[in-house]
Residue, then its C-alpha position, 0 to 999 in steps of 0.5 A: m216221183l220216185a224216179t226222179a229221185v233215183f236219176t237226179g239224186l236229189r235230198l228229199g227236200e231239194l225233191l219237194g222244193l223244185t218248181w217246174a221254172d228250175v227245172d229246163l226240159d229243153r236242155n235237160v237240166l235240172s237246177v238245184r235253188k231252194q229246199l222245202s224243210r219240214s213246216g214246208v217252206r222253201v228256203a236256201p239248200k244246206t251248203d252253197q255247193a248244193e245249189r247247184d244244175v244237175v244233168l237229166m238224161p232224155a227218157l226222164a226229161s221226157l216223163l216229166r213233160e207228159y208229168r207237167l201237161r198232166s199236172p194241174f200246177s203247171a205253171a213255173s212258180s208252181l212246184v213240181f211235186a204238191a199236193d192236192d191244194g198245191s201246196g208242199i208235200e209232207h215230207t213223210a209221204p214220199r217216204r210211203a209212197l216207197t214202201r208202196a212202189m216196193d210192195r208191188a214191185g215185189l222187191v219187200d224181203d224181210s231179211r235184207p235192212k229197209l230201203r230209205f227214200h235216201d238211198l235213192r240218192h246211194t243209187f244215183a251216185s251208183l249209176l253215175i259211178s259204174q258209167g265211169q263218171n269221175v269224182v269231180f263230176v260225182s260230186r257236183q252232182l250229188g251237190h256235195a260240200k267237196p269231193d273228199v266227202t264223195l271218195g269218203v262214201y263212194a271209194h270202194l264203188f270209184d275202186g271197183a268201177e275202175h279196176a274192171a273197166r281196165a280188166s274188161d278192155a284188157l282182155e278185149a284187147r287180148f282175146g277180143s278177136l278169138l270170138g270174133g269182137k273188136a277192140v274197146e274205145t275206152s274213150a266210149r266210156n267217158g261219152p253220154q251217161v246214163e241214156g236210159a233206164e235199161d240197168a234199173p228194171n224195176v224203176a217204171q214201177l217206181r215211178 
C-alpha cells in the first residue's frame, strides 16, 4: 500500500477506495473513480478533476500483480487494499502502518517534523517534477482542480528543476568533451519517467 501511495500520489481515501477493476495492469494505468469515506462507503471523489487516470510505473504494476495473486480478495469488484474480511480499511490504519515502516527503516528522527501520510503525495509530485514533467501533467496526475493549484504548492520545485536542467545541459555542452563525455540531448528529459524506484532507496522497506 505504501509503495502505491508513494508512486501514484493518491489521496488516502482514493487509495482505500480502489478496486481491482480500477487497476489496468496491462496498460499500466490506475483509474480513480471512487474514494472510501471515513464511514467505509465508496463515494465520488471530491472534484470532477479528481476522477482521473494515473500512470503506473512498470515496477509498481508488477508489484500489484503479485499482490493480487496472493490476495484472497482478487475479484474485479474487490477492494485492492482490504481488511481481513474484505471490507474497507479504516483511515487510521495506513497512518499507523507508515509509522511502523518508518521505524523499521530507521527513518524516525525526533528532531524533524513527523511524516504524514499525505506527505507521500507530495513525494510523488516531487518525483514527477524532478523528472521534468510539466505542470499540466503533474496537475492531472494529482487530480488538482486546475494547474494553478499545483503551481501554488510546487512552484519552487518547478523553478529549481528547470534551472538545474538548464545548468546541467549548458555545462555539458560547453565542457563535456573535456571529460570525454557527449552532449546531452535535452529532449530525452521528456521521455518515459519514473520507470523504477532507484531514486527512493528506502521504498522497498515501506511496502
